[in-house]
Backbone as a ProteinNet text record, in pm:
[ID]
protein_1_A
[PRIMARY]
XXXXXXXXXXXXXXXXXXXXXXXXXXXXXXXXXXXXXXXXXXXXXXXXXXXXXXXXXXXXXXXXXXXXXXXXXXXXXXXXXXXXXXXXXXXXXXXXXXXXXXXXXXXXXXXXXXXXXXXXXXXXXXXXXXXXXXXXXXXXXXXXXXXXXXXXXXXXXXXXXXXXXXXXXXXXXXXXXXXXXXXXXXXXXXXXXXXXXXXXXXXXXXXXXXXXXXXXXXXXXXXXXXXX
[TERTIARY]
7141	7119.2	7211.4	7279	7381	7267.2	7294.1	7188.6	7274.1	7223.7	7292.4	7348.3	7421.3	7504.6	7534	7561.2	7610.7	7503.5	7345.6	7237.5	7207.9	7192.9	7194.3	6981.3	6943.5	6795.5	6790.2	6858.2	6879.5	6925.4	7036.8	7045.5	6979.7	6904.8	6809	6727.2	6658.2	6577.4	6577	6735.9	6805.9	6769.6	6796.8	6751	6618.9	6534.1	6405	6307.6	6344.8	6235.1	6333.3	6246.1	6323.6	6351	6440.8	6415.1	6387	6311.2	6229	6318.5	6324.1	6436.3	6462.4	6382.7	6360.5	6412.7	6356.1	6425.6	6525.1	6555	6575.1	6725.4	6761.4	6900.1	6956.8	7122.1	7167	7261.6	7261.4	7338.9	7482.4	7540.1	7655.9	7719.5	7851.6	7937.4	8016.9	8020.5	8102.7	8022.7	7891.7	7816.2	7839.4	7855.7	7773.2	7902.8	8027.6	8110.8	8049.2	8014.4	7945.4	7836	7758.7	7608.3	7555.8	7479.4	7414.3	7290.9	7237.7	7091	6988.1	6864.6	6744.6	6714.1	6694.4	6676.8	6524.6	6435.3	6337.3	6258.5	6332.4	6280.7	6399.9	6414.9	6514.1	6450.5	6574.9	6531.4	6436.1	6407.3	6306.4	6181.3	6147.6	6018.8	5928.7	5792.1	5710	5602.1	5638.6	5553.9	5644.4	5592.7	5652.5	5644.4	5722.3	5724.6	5778.5	5761.8	5784	5770.2	5847.2	5806.4	5675.3	5619.8	5484.3	5571.1	5529.8	5615.3	5587.5	5456.9	5401.3	5485.7	5453.5	5531.5	5655.6	5696.2	5841.5	5838.1	5717.9	5709.2	5734	5809.7	5741.3	5655.4	5543	5414.5	5386.8	5288.3	5290.5	5243.3	5344.9	5275.1	5171.3	5236.4	5116	5214.2	5159.9	5248.3	5286.4	5425.4	5495.4	5398.6	5383.6	5310	5377	5305	5367.1	5495	5560.8	5686	5786.2	5781.3	5859.8	5938.9	6037.6	6119.5	6214.5	6245.3	6361	6486	6590.7	6729	6784.5	6809.5	6887.6	6832.5	6873.1	6831.7	6809.2	6687.6	6655.4	6574.9	6628.7	6560.4	6565.2	6592.6	6621.4	6751.5	6768.8	6860.1	6803.7	6844.2	6800.6	6839.6	6728.3	6733.7	6824.1	6721.2	6670.6	6536.4	6540.6	6395.7	6460.4	6315.9	6383.7	6256.1	6295.1	6185.9	6245.2	6244.9	6293.5	6450.7	6541.7	6633.4	6739	6642	6684.5	6615.6	6470.9	6412.3	6476.1	6552.6	6634.8	6723.6	6754	6897.2	6863.7	6710.5	6668.3	6647.6	6569.6	6543.8	6663.8	6766.2	6884.2	6932.8	6964.1	7040.3	6919.3	6772.1	6678.5	6651.5	6656.6	6592.5	6446.6	6398.6	6228.1	6213.6	6078.1	6066.3	5926.6	5908.9	5787.5	5793.5	5930.8	5958	5963.9	5874.2	5901	5974.1	6048.5	6055.1	5954.5	5993.2	5846.9	5808.1	5869.4	5815.7	5831.8	5982.9	5996.7	6144.1	6194.7	6334.6	6407.6	6543.4	6614.5	6600.4	6592.7	6597.9	6723.4	6745.7	6877.1	6865.6	6922.1	6964.6	7093.2	7131.2	7258.4	7282.9	7387	7479.3	7545.8	7495.3	7584	7581.3	7681.8	7670.8	7589.8	7581.9	7492.1	7365.8	7324.9	7180.2	7131.1	7056.9	7010.9	6866.3	6765.4	6660.6	6533	6574.1	6477.5	6513.3	6366.3	6406.7	6411.7	6417.5	6394.3	6536.6	6615.5	6765.4	6853.4	6981	7055.3	7168.8	7236.8	7366.8	7442.8	7565.8	7670.5	7675.4	7723.8	7724.4	7789.2	7854.1	7938.6	7856.3	7777.3	7755.7	7819.5	7779.4	7899.2	7810.6	7694.5	7602.5	7502.2	7389.9	7233.9	7184.4	7069.7	6967.5	6903	6874.8	6785	6648.2	6594.7	6472.2	6372.8	6277.1	6098.9	6017.3	5944.6	5780.8	5694.6	5632.2	5554	5621.1	5579	5650.3	5738.7	5747	5832.7	5943.5	6077.8	6220.8	6232	6267	6282.4	6376.3	6482.8	6621.6	6668	6734.3	6789	6920.5	7000.3	7106.5	7163.1	7260.5	7312.5	7453.4	7435.5	7561.5	7603	7742.8	7779.6	7803.1	7758.5	7777.9	7918.2	7939.6	8063.6	8116	8231.9	8302.7	8266.8	8195	8131.8	8245.6	8254	8368	8368	8239.6	8236.9	8230	8122.5	8137.6	8174.2	8222.1	8282.8	8382.8	8469.6	8606.5	8507.7	8415.3	8356.7	8361.8	8456.3	8429.7	8333.6	8282.4	8222.6	8109.3	8000.7	7931.4	7962.9	8061.2	8097.5	8200.6	8210.1	8266.6	8152.9	8010	7936.1	7930.6	7885.1	7850.4	7714.6	7715.3	7595.5	7464.2	7496	7360.2	7296.1	7363.8	7319	7254.7	7317.1	7269.5	7146.3	7148.3	7028.1	6903.3	6948.6	6819.2	6758.9	6841	6778	6673.7	6744	6667.1	6545.1	6558.1	6418.3	6299.4	6382	6255.9	6214.9	6283.7	6222.9	6149.7	6163.7	6134.2	5968.5	5969.7	5816.1	5736.9	5784.6	5740.5	5628	5569.3	5437.7	5348.9	5379.7	5327.1	5253	5116.1	5071.4	5106.4	5118.7	5181.6	5094.3	5171.6	5097.8	5035.2	5014.4	4978.9	5058.3	5092	5181	5171.6	5014.2	4984.7	4983.1	5019.1	5017.5	5157.8	5268.7	5380	5440.6	5508.3	5504.5	5628.7	5711.2	5850	5945.8	6031.5	6174.9	6315.4	6371.4	6517.4	6592.2	6646.9	6729	6835.4	6955	7076.6	7104.1	7185.6	7274.1	7400.2	7413.3	7545	7651.5	7743.3	7854.4	7846.1	7933.8	7967.4	7972.7	8010.7	8067.2	7890.7	7797.9	7671	7579.5	7618.3	7545.1	7565.1	7675.5	7682.2	7656.2	7615.3	7585.3	7386.7	7337.4	7177.1	7170.8	7299.6	7264.5	7305.1	7346.9	7393.4	7230.6	7222.4	7050.5	6971.1	6971.6	6841.4	6875.9	6977.6	7009	6974.7	7010.8	6975.4	6792	6732.5	6580.8	6547	6590.5	6529.6	6576.9	6654.7	6700.2	6578.8	6534.9	6453.6	6331.7	6259.5	6163.1	6177.1	6248.6	6287.1	6353.7	6456.3	6536.5	6544.2	6375	6376.3	6322.8	6311	6245.1	6312.7	6439	6525.5	6472.9	6488.5	6475.2	6339.1	6272.5	6117.9	6078.3	6173.5	6146	6187.4	6326.9	6396.3	6331.5	6236.2	6171.1	6093.4	5981.4	5879.6	5901.3	6077.6	6079.5	6102.8	6199.3	6204	6103.2	6010.2	5872.4	5884.8
12137.9	12066.4	11919.2	11881.3	11781.6	11683.7	11551.2	11475	11452.3	11440.9	11408.1	11241.7	11228.7	11115.5	11011.8	11081.8	11044.3	10982.7	11031.2	11003.8	10867	10806.9	10644.2	10619.1	10697.4	10721.7	10752.9	10834.3	10843.1	10751.3	10670.6	10554.3	10450.1	10432	10367.4	10373.5	10460.8	10509.7	10456.6	10520.5	10476.3	10306	10267.7	10068.4	10060.6	10143	10063	10127.8	10223.1	10357.1	10384.1	10407	10424.5	10594.5	10646.3	10821.4	10889.3	11004.6	11118.3	11128	11103.2	11177.9	11350	11422.9	11565	11588.9	11547.3	11565	11516.3	11364.7	11277.1	11209	11282.2	11230.9	11351.3	11344.9	11479.9	11489.7	11629.1	11665	11618	11575.1	11562.7	11666.3	11632.3	11698.4	11807.2	11784.2	11864	11956.6	11994.7	12062.8	12224.6	12285.1	12251	12214	12174.8	12133.9	11983.3	11890.2	11758.4	11722.3	11668.3	11666.1	11520.8	11478.5	11349.5	11360.5	11352	11397.2	11287	11312.7	11190.1	11200.5	11129.3	11138	11101.7	11150.2	11143.1	11091.9	11113.4	11067	11061.1	10963.2	10968.4	10976.7	10967.7	11017.5	10929.4	10779.5	10723.6	10715.4	10791.4	10800.7	10914.4	10863.6	10899.8	10950.3	10943.8	10991.5	11081	11224	11318.8	11276.6	11215.3	11164.7	11258.7	11276.3	11335.4	11339.6	11342.1	11276	11342.1	11279.3	11338.7	11387.9	11530.5	11580	11551.6	11464.8	11419.4	11324.6	11219.7	11074.5	11019.2	11090.7	11044.6	10994.8	10908.9	10838.7	10869.2	10820.4	10896.2	10876.4	10962.8	10974.5	11037	10991.4	11073.1	11200.2	11266.8	11433	11455.5	11408.3	11417.7	11343.3	11289.3	11265.4	11339.8	11294.4	11404.4	11464.6	11605.3	11648.7	11633.8	11611	11555.5	11495.5	11551.5	11451	11489.8	11587.8	11613.1	11497	11450.4	11376.7	11465.7	11449.9	11535.2	11454.8	11531.2	11490.5	11394.2	11428.8	11400.4	11343.6	11273.2	11270	11380.9	11365.3	11470.2	11463.3	11540.5	11547.2	11655.6	11630.2	11713.1	11694.5	11807.1	11816.6	11842.8	11704.8	11714.5	11816.8	11862.6	11992.8	12065.1	12109.7	12251.9	12291.1	12430.9	12503.6	12603.4	12670.7	12775.4	12883.6	12943.5	13050.6	13215.6	13262.3	13447.5	13460.6	13386.7	13403.5	13357	13258	13239.8	13310.7	13304.2	13473.1	13574.9	13635	13750.7	13756.4	13634	13669.6	13665.1	13548.5	13610.9	13738	13798.9	13968.6	14044.3	13976.1	14050.5	14047.1	13897.7	13908.2	13925.6	13931.1	13944.2	14061	14136.7	14294.1	14288	14184.3	14161.9	14168.5	14227.6	14268.6	14127.9	14127.8	14041.3	13882.8	13873.2	13683.6	13643.5	13499.2	13432.5	13307.1	13240.2	13107.5	13026.5	12903.4	12789.3	12714.8	12717.5	12664.4	12511.1	12494.6	12303.8	12308.4	12177.1	12214.1	12187	12250.5	12262	12159.2	12182.7	12112.6	12092.7	11978.2	11913.2	11849.9	11898.8	11770.5	11723.2	11566	11502.2	11459.5	11493.6	11464.2	11321.6	11207.9	11079.2	11031.1	10938	10852.7	10731.4	10699	10557.3	10590	10434.4	10436.4	10399.9	10463.9	10451.8	10452.9	10335.3	10308.1	10320.1	10354.4	10410.3	10523.5	10598.2	10683.1	10636.6	10704.1	10668.8	10600.5	10697.5	10653.4	10743.8	10767.7	10874.2	10863.2	10978.1	10965.2	11064.6	11030.8	11171.7	11243.1	11395.2	11453	11583	11632.6	11761.3	11866.9	11980.2	12087.9	12182.5	12194.5	12213.7	12367.9	12387.9	12526.1	12500.1	12589.8	12568.2	12662.7	12687.8	12770.2	12866.2	12969.3	13071.1	13057	12989.8	12982.3	13065.1	13104.5	13206.8	13100.1	13067.9	12986.4	13083.7	13190.9	13251.7	13372.8	13374.1	13464.3	13412	13251.2	13201	13132.1	13208.6	13147.9	12972.1	12933.8	12759.3	12720.4	12744.8	12728.6	12571.2	12561.7	12421.9	12369.6	12353.3	12339	12225.5	12235.5	12124.9	12070.4	11959	11868.8	11755	11675.8	11575.6	11456.6	11327.9	11243.6	11193.3	11202.1	11181.7	11035	11052.4	10918.2	10904.4	10972.8	10930.1	10930	10840.7	10855.7	10973.1	10983.7	11110.9	11236.3	11262.2	11411.7	11430.7	11294.5	11333.9	11424.3	11464.3	11531.3	11691.9	11719.9	11857.9	11912.5	12030.6	12173.9	12253.1	12270.4	12387.9	12395.9	12458.1	12463.5	12459.2	12518.9	12591.4	12475.3	12338.4	12210.9	12133.2	12149.5	12067.4	12126	12030	12040.9	12170.1	12255.8	12344.2	12270.3	12195.5	12103.7	12029.1	12020.1	11948.7	12017.3	12161	12262.2	12324.4	12308.3	12363.7	12276.3	12139.8	12063.8	12051.7	12078.4	12104.4	12214.6	12345.7	12477.5	12442.6	12357	12369.9	12271.6	12185.8	12076.9	12201.8	12263.2	12340.3	12467.4	12519	12586.6	12594.5	12435.2	12400.2	12282	12240.8	12130.5	12163.5	12302.1	12285.7	12349.7	12392.9	12453.4	12356.2	12416.2	12361.4	12389.9	12340.4	12377.5	12459.6	12572.1	12654.2	12775.1	12760.2	12862.1	12970.4	13079.9	13145.5	13255.3	13246.7	13330.4	13312.1	13182.5	13127.6	13067.2	13112.5	13087.2	13093.6	12977.1	12946.5	12983.1	12929.3	12950.7	13048.8	13121.3	13197.8	13127.7	13117.5	13082.1	13223	13324.9	13425.6	13425.1	13296.2	13300.7	13167.4	13108.1	12982.6	13005	12994.1	13046.7	12900.8	12949	12872.3	12830.5	12728.3	12628.6	12753.1	12886.4	12982.8	13001.9	13031.9	13089.8	12960.6	12845.1	12724.2	12730.2	12726.3	12707.2	12806.1	12949.9	13022.5	13033.6	12964.3	12920.2	12804.9	12682.4	12575.1	12655.7	12732.6	12785.5	12825.7	12896.8	12992.3	12909.3	12820.3	12699.9	12650.5	12607.4	12568.9	12659.3	12775.4	12897.2	12899.8	12873.1	12908.8	12761	12648.7	12513	12520.1	12601.4	12630.9	12717.4	12823.2	12908.1	12835.8	12720.4	12686.8	12598	12461.7	12334.9	12321.5	12414.2	12408.5	12347	12348.7	12289.8	12161.7	12111.1	11971.6	11861.1	11885.4	11767.9	11763.6	11875.3	11904.2	11880.2	11887.2	11828.9	11714.5	11633.6	11485	11413.1	11487.4	11421.2	11415.4	11535.9	11560	11450.2	11458.1	11349.8	11207.2	11154	11033.6	11007.5	11086.9	11095.1	11086.6	11152.9	11163.2	11282
13663.7	13758.8	13770.8	13855.5	13891.4	13991.7	13929.5	14018.7	14079.2	14265.6	14385.1	14389.1	14333.9	14302.7	14421.8	14500.8	14627.1	14726.3	14710.4	14792.4	14730.9	14856	14869.8	14801.6	14813.3	14783.7	14617.4	14571.6	14451.3	14348.9	14401.8	14372	14363	14455.3	14467.3	14346.6	14327.6	14244.4	14086.5	14069.5	13936.8	13908.4	14046.8	13995.3	13967.1	14047.8	14033.7	13904.4	13876.9	13804.4	13659.4	13556	13441.2	13421.6	13452.7	13470.2	13331.1	13343.1	13273.6	13146.2	13051.4	12949.3	12979.1	13034.6	13014.4	13154.2	13258.9	13400.7	13473.6	13460.6	13498.1	13440.8	13337.6	13296.2	13261.5	13319.1	13307.7	13144.7	13129.1	12997	13031.7	13127.1	13111.4	13192.3	13240.2	13330.9	13285.8	13089.6	13027.2	12933.9	12981.8	12891.6	12877.8	12778.7	12663.1	12556.9	12598.4	12496.4	12433.8	12519.6	12503	12593.6	12520.9	12575.7	12564.7	12615.1	12658.4	12607	12483.7	12461.6	12424.2	12402	12390	12270.1	12166.1	12035.5	12055.9	11975.8	11951.8	11812.3	11705.9	11579.6	11540.4	11389.2	11291.2	11179.9	11043.4	10932.9	10873.5	10908.3	10827.7	10872.2	11002.3	11104.6	10992	10963.7	10880.1	10986	11087.5	11228.7	11282.2	11352.9	11423.8	11562.4	11660.2	11769.6	11863.9	11952.7	12063.3	12207	12349.7	12447.5	12523.8	12595.1	12680.8	12775.5	12828.2	12907.2	13059.4	13094.9	13235.1	13278.2	13150.2	13162.9	13130.9	13028.3	12951	12881.2	12834.9	12708.5	12589.3	12453.2	12365.3	12298.7	12243.8	12198.4	12058.9	11957.5	11835.9	11872	11774.8	11817	11697.1	11543.6	11451.1	11313.1	11194.8	11103.3	11022.7	11008.9	10903.1	10808.5	10770.4	10653.3	10510.4	10411.3	10296.4	10284.3	10173.4	10167.3	10268.9	10383.1	10450.6	10563.8	10546.9	10651.1	10718.8	10842.9	10940.4	10855.9	10819.3	10759.1	10858.5	10992.6	11102.2	11191	11294.2	11423.2	11476.7	11572.9	11632	11758.6	11874.1	11980.2	12060.2	12221.2	12305.8	12344.5	12442.7	12556.9	12740	12767.4	12903.2	13002.7	13079.3	13159.4	13090.3	13010.9	12955.6	12916.8	12889.6	12893.4	12806.3	12735.2	12621.3	12688.2	12737.8	12823.8	12784.1	12890.2	12917.7	12851.8	12905.3	12858.4	12707.3	12682.7	12525.6	12458.4	12508.5	12399	12405.5	12520.7	12494	12438.5	12393.9	12292.3	12140.8	12122.9	12001.9	11963.7	12055.7	12046.6	12013	12117.7	12044	11931.3	11877.8	11731.4	11632.4	11665.3	11531.7	11535	11664.8	11639.9	11641	11656.5	11687.4	11843.6	11837.8	12010	12022.5	12143	12204	12148.5	12134.1	12151.3	12290.5	12261.7	12435.8	12392	12470.6	12485.4	12433.5	12383	12361.3	12443.6	12555.5	12672.9	12703.6	12550.4	12559.7	12603.8	12590.7	12614.3	12466.2	12490.1	12393.9	12260.1	12130.4	12037.1	11986.2	11902.1	11900.2	11753.6	11665.9	11523.5	11541.6	11514.5	11532.7	11392.1	11341.1	11241.4	11246.7	11161.6	11171.6	11026.6	11012.7	10896.2	10895.3	11037	11071.9	11062.4	11020.8	10995.5	11168.1	11228	11310.8	11323.9	11338.6	11303.5	11415.6	11513.6	11604.1	11707.2	11789.4	11868.6	12006.9	12151.4	12230.9	12308.9	12249.9	12326.9	12329	12386.1	12455	12357.4	12357	12264.2	12315.8	12288.9	12327.6	12220	12211.2	12083.6	12133.4	12023.8	12021.2	11959	11994.1	11977.2	11860.9	11750.5	11658.3	11617.9	11608.6	11590	11580.9	11515.5	11491	11421.3	11463	11341.7	11439.4	11472.2	11517.7	11434.8	11464.9	11441	11539.5	11468.7	11528.2	11466	11562.5	11522	11576.1	11473.2	11489.9	11580	11768.9	11796.4	11930.5	11882.4	11995.6	11933.3	12002.6	11986.8	12011.2	11871.2	11854.4	11835.6	11887.7	11821.4	11803.3	11719.2	11663.7	11707.4	11752.7	11764.8	11702.4	11630.8	11509.5	11593	11636.8	11691.5	11589.1	11641.2	11552.4	11681.3	11641.4	11702.1	11729.6	11882.9	11902.8	11872.3	11796.6	11736.4	11615.4	11524.8	11434.5	11316.5	11199	11107.7	11031.9	11001.1	10891.4	10958.4	11041.7	11128.8	11252.9	11282.8	11488.3	11442.6	11366.9	11378.4	11335.3	11337.3	11255.6	11398.5	11383.8	11467.8	11476.3	11381.1	11334.8	11244.9	11236.5	11160.8	11001.5	10988.5	10848	10807.5	10889.5	10835	10778	10754	10730.4	10593.5	10516.8	10326.8	10340.6	10262.6	10273	10209.7	10153	10129.1	10266.8	10328.7	10444.4	10509.3	10552.1	10607.9	10547.8	10437.4	10292	10355.5	10379.3	10402.9	10515.5	10605.1	10767.2	10765.6	10688.4	10672.9	10598.8	10458.5	10417	10523.5	10555.2	10660.6	10748.1	10824.8	10943.1	10872.1	10756.8	10696.7	10640.8	10626.9	10543.3	10652.2	10744.8	10810.3	10841.7	10882.9	10909.5	10827	10693.4	10606.4	10466.7	10442.3	10394.2	10180.6	10106.6	9984.5	9935.7	9853.1	9796.6	9884	10006.6	10110.6	10158.4	10100.6	10122.7	10204.8	10290.2	10356.1	10491.5	10537.1	10645.3	10677.7	10633.2	10701.9	10799	10915.1	11071.4	11096.2	11022.2	11047.1	10973.9	11080.1	10994.1	11043.5	10988	11019	10997.6	11103.2	11092.2	11054.7	11114.1	11099.9	11121.5	11070.1	11100.1	11176.7	11315.7	11422.9	11406.4	11459.5	11500.5	11610.6	11647	11802.3	11914.9	11877.6	12005.2	12079.8	11932.5	11987.8	12075.2	12009.6	12030.3	12175.1	12214	12356.1	12451.1	12364.7	12449.2	12493.9	12390.3	12370.2	12463.3	12472.1	12548.4	12721.3	12713.3	12866.4	12913.7	12855.4	12860.9	12874.5	12817.3	12827	12984.9	13027.9	13142	13240.3	13194.3	13308.7	13380.7	13226.4	13235.5	13281.5	13280.5	13312.9	13474.2	13508.8	13684.6	13742.8	13669	13726	13730.9	13635	13641.5	13710.9	13727.5	13780.2	13859.8	13897.5	13977.8	14128.3	14193	14325.6	14271.3	14166.1	14167.3	14240.3	14215.6	14288.6	14435.5	14504	14660.2	14700.3	14590.1	14619.2	14671.2	14548.1	14524.8	14638.9	14678.6	14798.9	14894.6	14969.9	15070	15053.1	14963.4	14918.6	14978.6	14881.7	14944.1	15071.9	15110.4	15277.8	15385.2	15314.9	15380.8	15496.8
[MASK]
++++++++++++++++++++++++++++++++++++++++++++++++++++++++++++++++++++++++++++++++++++++++++++++++++++++++++++++++++++++++++++++++++++++++++++++++++++++++++++++++++++++++++++++++++++++++++++++++++++++++++++++++++++++++++++++++++++

């Protein structure tokens, strides 16, 4: 959903009010090749933060469990939603049935050499791959991207360019961040595949389509309400 850039009402709203990170920020005109993303947590956070869907402010979701710290910047792709189209791709690729979307914006992990000390910021990134994760029976893909212009990661075009131990750390984090140590009977998450940029683009496109189905009329509704 592209914002109505020439509508004076929306220009005024942008000056007066903070846009909602999920609905009010555009992922960019060059999506899925390049994205504007919203970062919720950074590797030094001992708490897991996420946006409050109603207000758009960051809230505490839960403390990071045990010794788990997310090894990358982590956040969401604005104006995306994981529902039927994202779930259908997961079922197609994994052979599993009865998978549903997790009902959240698409998650993204951003690789950078720079130390960024707080979330609640926007970044320009280049998607290079992703993790096909299933949480229970929910499709919960994690797109992997590099920060645009980063000195170490910025020239990487494919997840194959990333050192294997970096991907292994991401896999370990997501496979264990909800689990109690020693409890082998209640595993929450499975990662079925580490995929490359082509599939990442497909997941992003599908999540944008799911967003349009669910929220495609939000702009028209707000414009009508503002105009009275």
